[in-house]
N, C-alpha and C positions, 0 to 999 in steps of 0.2 A: 889672221887665220880665216875668220867668218866673212870678210868683206863687210863688216859694219852691221848694226842691227836699228831697229826704230828707237830702242832705248838706249842707244849711244854707248852700250858695252858689249863686248863679245861674250855671250853667256859661258863659251867653253872655259875661259879663263877667270870668271867671276869667283871669287874667294870670299866675298863679304856674306853671301846668303848660302846657306844650305839648299840644294835643290829642291827640298819639300817647301821651301818659302819662296819660290819664283812666283812672280804674279802670272797671270793667264798670258799677258803679251810677252813677257819674258821666256815662257813657254814656247809661245809662238816661235819668237827669235831664235831659240834654242833649237827647236825641232827643224825650223828652215834652214839655219846654219849648218845643221849636219847634212841634210839632204843637198843642200847646195854645195857643200864639200865634197860629197861623194858624186857629184856630177848631174843630179837629177833637175838642175835648172840651167845646165850648159845652153840648151836651147829652149825657144819658147815653150810654154807647158800647153799640153792640150788639156783645156779645163774639165771636159765632159769625161776624159779619161782619168783624171785626177779624181774627180767625183765618185767614177765606178769602182775605184780602187779604194775609197772610203766604205762603199757599200760592200765590196769583198771582203774587207776586214770585219764588217758586221756579220756577214754571212760565216766566216770561219768561226766568229764567236758563237753564233748559233749552232754550229756544229759541235763546237766545244761543250756547249751546254748540253745538247743532246746525249754527248758521250759522258756527261757528268763529270768532266775534267775541268775542275775549278781553275787550276793554275793556268791553264791553256785559254780557258774564257777570260781571266782578267789579262793576259798578255795580248789577246786579240782587242779587247776593249781599247788598252792602251795604244795597239797600232792605230786603232779608229782615231783616237784623239790626236796622236802624231801626225798622220796623214792630214788630218783637218788644220792642225795647227801649222803645219807646212805650208799649206796652201793659203792660210789666212797672212803667214809671213810673207810669202812671195807675191800675194797680190797686194800687200799693204792694208789688209783689213783689221781695223781694231776690233776685234771680236768681243773683247771684254765690254766695251761700249755699245757694240750691237746687241749683246745678250742683255745688258741693263735695259736697254729700249725696249727689247721685246718683252722682258719680264713685266715692266710697267705697263705695257699694253695688254699682256695677258691678265694682269689683275682687274682689268677693267671688263674681261669677258664673263659671260654669264656661266653658272655651274656646268661642268662638262661640255661648255663652249656651246650651250643650247640643244645638245643632243640627248636623246634618250639612252644611247649605249656607246 
């Protein structure tokens, strides 16, 4: 159904773990497989456009926050991660490893990254 994933299992049919127990990589695989099944990867993706769609979800989150719509705010944050995870899945980026590398780098940075505000 999915066309395979980097973890070797189709997250749509995975029965051994509840959705809340998926790793970051498994969430990337799931989000990408859903987007792929809906035709969003039938042609080569425009990466700039994909990144701007992430920004759009964040803007929608800001609007929900301004309206004090907590349910929609949470949904827009979820949409943001879904778009990012889909992009990582489609580009074969191990975002879990990249986040860990960046966290290690950030640990070495000065307080507030050396800025005063």
